[in-house]
N, C-alpha and C positions, 0 to 999 in steps of 0.2 A: 546079471548082465545089465539090467536097467540101472542098478546102483552104480555100476562102473561108468555108464554114460551120464548119469545125473551129476556125478561129482565134478567132472570138467565143466559141465554147463553152469553149475553153481559157482565155480571158481571164476569163470568168465563173467558171470553177472556181478561179481564183487570187484572185478577189475574196472579201471577207468574206461568208459565206453569209447572215448577218443583213441585211447591206446589200441584197443581191439580193432577198431575200424581202420586206423592208419596202418597198422601192421598188415591187415588183410589186403588193403588197397596196394600197399607197397609190394607185397609178395606177388600179387597178380599183375603188377605193372611191368612194362617192357624195360624201363630204365633199370629197375632192380635186377632183372635177369641178365641184362647186358653187363652191368657192373660186376655182378657175381662171376659171370663167365670171364670177364677181363681180369678180375683178381685171381681166379684160378690159373689163367694163362701166365700171369706174372709170377705166381708162386712156382709154377712148373718150370718156367724158363730159369728162374734164379736157382732152383734146386738142380737143374741139369748143368748149369754153369759151375755150381759148387762141386758136383760129382765129377765133372770133367777136369777141374783144377786139382783134384786129389785132396789129401788131408794135410796141407801145408800148415805150419805153425802160425797161429793168429788168423787163420782163414775165417774163423767165426766172426771176428770183428767186421771184416769187409762184407760178409754175408748179411750181418745184422744191419749195417748201414744201408745196403741195397734194399733189404726188406722193409725197413721203416721209410725209405725214400719213396717206395711204391705205395705204402700204406697211408702216408700222410695226406695225399690228395683225396683219397677215399674218405678219410675221417674228417678232414677240415674243409673239404669243398663239396663233395657229392652228397654226403649225408645232410649237412645243413641246407644245401640248395634244394634238395627234395622237400624238406620241411617248409622252406620259403614258398615253393610253388604250390604246395598243398594249402598253405594258409592263405595265399593270395587268391587262389581259386575259390575258396570258401567265402572269403570276405567280399570279393567282387561279385560272386554269384548269389549272395544272399543266404547261403547255407549257415553261416555263423549266426545270423540273426535268428534263424529257426532253432539253432542249438541253444541260444540264450533264452528262448521261450520255455525250455524244459528246466529241470532242476539243476542243470549244469551251470556252474559259476564260471566266469572268465578265467579265473586261476586254474580251475580243473581242466579247462580246454587247453591252456598253455602247458600244464603239467603232462597231459596226455600226449601232446605232440612231442615234448621232450623225451618222455619215456619211449614213445614209438621210435624216435630217432636213435635212442640208446639200444633198442632191440636190434635195429639194423646195424648199428656200430658193432654190436657183439657178434652178429652173423659174419660180418667182414673180418672181425678179429679172429674168429674161429677158423676162417680160411687161412689166415696168415700164421696162426698159432703153431702148427707143426713145423713150419720153417723157422719160426723164432726159437722153438725148442732145439731145433737142429743147430742153429748158430751157437747156442750155449754148449752143446756137446762137442762142437768143433774147437772150442776154447777161443780166447781172445776177448770175451765179453762175459761179465758176471751177472748173477741174478739181481743184485741191487740196482745195477745200471738199467737192466731191462725193466724192472718194476718202476724205477724213477721215470723213465721216458714214457712208458705206457700209461702211467698214472697221469702225467702232465698232458699226454695226448688225449686221454679220455676227458679230462676237465676242459681242455681247449675245444674239443669237439662239441661238448655240451654247451659251452659258452657261445660258440659260433652258431649253434642251432638256435639258442635263445635269441641271438641277434637277428638271425634270419626270420624267425617267427615274428619278431617285432617289426621288421620291415614289411613282411607279408601282411601283418595286421594293419599297417599304415597305408595299404594300397587299395582302400575302399573306393576312392574317387578314380574315375576313368582317366583324369588328367595326371594322377600321381601314381601310375603303374610302371611306366617305363624307367623313370629315374631310380626307384628302389632296385629294380632288376639290374640295371647297369652298375649302380653303386655296390650292390652285394657281390656281383661277379668280379669287380675290380678288387674289392677288399679281400674276399676269400681267396681269389686267385693269387693276388700278390702275397698274402700271408702264407699260403701253401708253398709257393715257390721260394719264399725266403727261408722257411723252415727246411725245405728239401736241400737248398744250397748250403745251409749251415749245419747239416746233420752231423758231419764228421767233427766239426769244432764243438758242437753241442755235446756229443758223446764223450769227447776228450775232457771237457769241462766237468761233466757229470762224474767221470772216473776220478778226477782230481778231488772233487768234493767228497766223494765216498771214502777215498783214502785218508782224508783229513778227519773223518768221523763226523761230518756235518750234514749227514743225509737229511734228517728231519728238519734241521734249521733252514737249509736252502729250499727243500721241498715246500715247507710252510711259507717261506718268503715268496716263492713263485706262485703257489696255489691260492694264497689269500686274496690278491687282487683279482685273480681269475674268478674265484667264487663270488666276490663282491660284484663284479661285472655281470656274472650269471644271474644273480638275484636282481640286479638293476634292469637288465634286459627282459627278464621274465615279468617283472612288475610293469615295465613299460608296455609289453605286449598285452598283458591283462587289462591295463588301463585303456588301451586302444579298443578293446572289445567291450568295455564297460559303458553303460549309458551315462549321459552327462549329469543326470540327477543322482547317480550313485556316488559312492565314496571312492575317488581315485587317489586322494592325497595321502591318507594315513599310511599305506605301505611304504611310500617313498620317504616320508618323514621319519618313520620308525627305522628304516634302513639307514638313512644318513646319520641319525643319532647313534644307532647301535654300531655302525662302522667306525665312528670316531672312538667310542669306548673300547671296542674290541681291538682296534689297532694299537692303542696304548697298552692294553693287557698283553697283546702278542709280543711287542718289542720288549716288554719287561720280562716275559717268560723265556723268550727265544734268543733275542739279540744280546750281545755282550754290553755291559754298562758303558754309556758314552755321554759326555757332556752335551753333545750336539743332537742327540737322538730326539729328545723332547721337543726342542724348537723346530727341528726339521719335520717332525710329524705334524706339528701345529701348522707349519707353512704349507705342507702338502694337503692337509685337510682343508685349509682356507681356499686353495686353488680348486680342489675337486668340488667343494661345496657350492661353487658358482652356479652350476646347473640346477641344484636343488632350490636355492633361495630364489633364483630367477623365476622359476615356475610357481613356487609357493606364495610369494608376496604379490604376484600379479593375478592371483585368482579373484573371482568375485568375492565381495566382502561378506555377503550374507550366505547362510546355509540354504541349500535347496530344500523344497518341501519334503522330499524324500528323506534327507539327512536329519531334518528336525524330528522325525519320528524314530531315529536311530540313536539319538543322544542318550547316554546312560542316565537311568532314573536316579540313582544315588548321587547326592550332591558332591561328595568327596571324589567319587569316580569321574563325574562330569568335570570337576575342576582339574583333575590330573589329565584328562583327555583333551583339554582345550588346545594346547600347542599342536596336537596331532590331527585335529579335525580340519576340514577344508575351510578356506577363507583367507583373504589377503592379510587382514589384521592378525589372525591367528598364525599365519605364516611368518609374520615379524616376530611373534613370541617364540616360535620354533627356531628362528634364526638366532635369537638371543640365547636360547637354551643350548644350541649346538656350539655357539661361540664360548659360552661358559664352560661347556664340557671340554672343548679343545684347549683352552687356556688353562683351565684347572687341571686337566690331565697332564699337561706339561710339568706342573709342580708336583703332582702326586707321583708321577713316574720318577722324578729326580729324588724324591724322598725314599721311595721303595728301592730304587737302584743304588742309592747311596752316592749320587754324583752331584756336582755343582753345575747349575745351568750356566752356559756361556751367556754373558750379559748382552753382547751384540745380537746373538741369536734370539735371546729372550725379547729384546725390544723389536726385532724384526717380526717375530710372531705376533706380538701385540699390535704392531702397525698393520700387518696383513689383515687381522680380524677386525680392526677398526675400519679398514677399507670395505670389508664385507658388509659391515653394518651401515656404513655410509651409502654404498651403492644399493643395498637392499631397501633402505629408507627412501632413496630417490625413486626406485622402481615402484614402491608402494604409493608414494606421493603422485607419481605420474599416472598410475592406474586409477587412483581416486579422481583424477581430473578428466578421465575419458568416460565415454558412454558405457553403460552396462551391456553385457552380452559378450559372445565369443569373439566378435570382431575387435572390441576394445581390449580384450585379453591378449589376443595375438599381436595387436599393434604395440602394446606395452612390452611384450616379450621381444619384439624385434627392435623397438626404439631404444630400450635400455642399453643393450650392448653398443649400439651406435652412439648414444650419448656419452657413454663411458670412453669409447675410443676417441671421440672428438675432444673431450675434456683433457684426455691424456696427451694427445698429439698436437692439437692446435697451438698451444703456447710454444712448443719447440719449433713448429713450422714458422710462426710469426717471428720468433727470435732469430731464426736462421735467415729469414728473408730481410729482416731489418739490419742485423749486424754482420751478415755474411758468415756468422759462426754461432755455435751453440755454447753458451757459458755453462758453468757448473750448476748444480741444483740450487734453486731458490724457491721462494714461496709461491711463485707463479706456477711451479711444477707440482703443486700440492695434490692435484688430481691424477698425477701419473704414478700409479701404484708401484710399478717395477723400479723406477728410478728412486722413488722415495724409500722403498724397502731396502734397496741396495745402499742408499746413503745412510740409513739407520744402521744397517748391518755392518758396515765397515768403519763408521765414525762414531765417536762417543759424544758428539755434540748434537744429540737428538732431542734435547729439551724443547726447542721451538717447534720442531716438526710434530711432536706428540701434542703439544699445546694447540696447534692449529687444527690437527685432526680431531682432538677431543672437542674443540669448540664447534667444528663443522658437524660432528656427530650429534652433539647436543641440540644444535639448531634443527637438524633434520628430525631428531627424535621428538621434538615439540610438535611437529606436523604429523608424525605417524603414531604418537601415543594415543590420540583419540580413536584411531582405527583398532588398535590393540584393545582398548577399553571396550569398544562396541563388540568386538569378538568375544570377550569374556562374558559380557552381559547377555548376549544372544544365546550362548550355550547354557547359561544358568536359567534363562527364561524357558528354553526348550526342555531342560531337565525338569523344571517345576511343572510345566504343562503335562509332561508324561507321568509324573507322580500324581497329578490331580486326576488323570484318567484311570 
């Protein structure tokens, strides 16, 4: 008997403690019991309606739509919102700080909350599972369609939970607790209502995809960005729980670089060969990478005292880790590395897929990444002129988008006020990325545009190259210091 009791206890000890605690608190909470009771009532009502309507042909399709319509708000609103409330309560009450004093890392705390949310999700799914099985027996819906929608719903619920934990971890300050609450309620509520309203159209589209034999292609296309956002939100939540002297940057830099590489591999393996696929992927990567370079290049230039003791001892490993370590100069190196990966991936994909790159798309992709490096260099230059400290970092991250917006809009505004009309693109619009990229994409007279962009980029690089050099030298010095000890 003692062995039977000891085994579950040992299993619980090996589990994530946050998972165990969150599940225990959720099961004992009133909200969980009320939601479970409401779910059981919904399942009972739908089952009674199905029984009263008889076994008409295709009744399973209607029943499945109604079942998912009631299940979606539970999966996409209630489960994530409970994770948000739990995280906000711990952060505002100081419980999270006590947890970080133990051996638990911020990543383990976030993973525990995500796993606990998935346990609750599975409990709710088990309530709706008999009704989902009944819809299949009534015909009108097949197993692949059920698996497709439930798989996407699971990923969406996990991603929404990660986003909720991120907002909850950002609510430490008493002045910043109401806004995340309202923002999350609006986002999750609007998303749930949108999915509920489009349920029938979504199911018909899934059926069409399955009949064409493109189940895994479409499922991968939809799940890849969801998984990327899940990782991004999880890393953001862990960063909010991490001390300022700890390493917050490396996970984000690894994620951005890996996402670009994996995206090209994915379109090569799954998508049909297309002349525009490589340039389109490079343009999308340039747009998404905005948030990564904005935060990386505006960091403090020097490593924190804590990070200097964590630099790899081996010189070759320290050299490889330079772009991924915190610091604004090293952030510029990372931006250059991602730019090379995005542009290079465009050509590698074309060779592997056996397609010819569209010339206009190729030049548009080059122009977009030139703008990335121009603006990243401007942000690094601005951060270097501001005082050190968190205040200077925040100011640079707010001022950089504002400066970009003014440089892009003001020439058009002045031209419209002076001439009462806006002429076509000219050199004065060089800092307007959208107009310039559109001009390059549809016209073959892009030589002057690229020349001006290259010149601007080189001038900015002259001012940011010293910061990149100092970033490399600092890592090498820290590595030598660790080897000497």
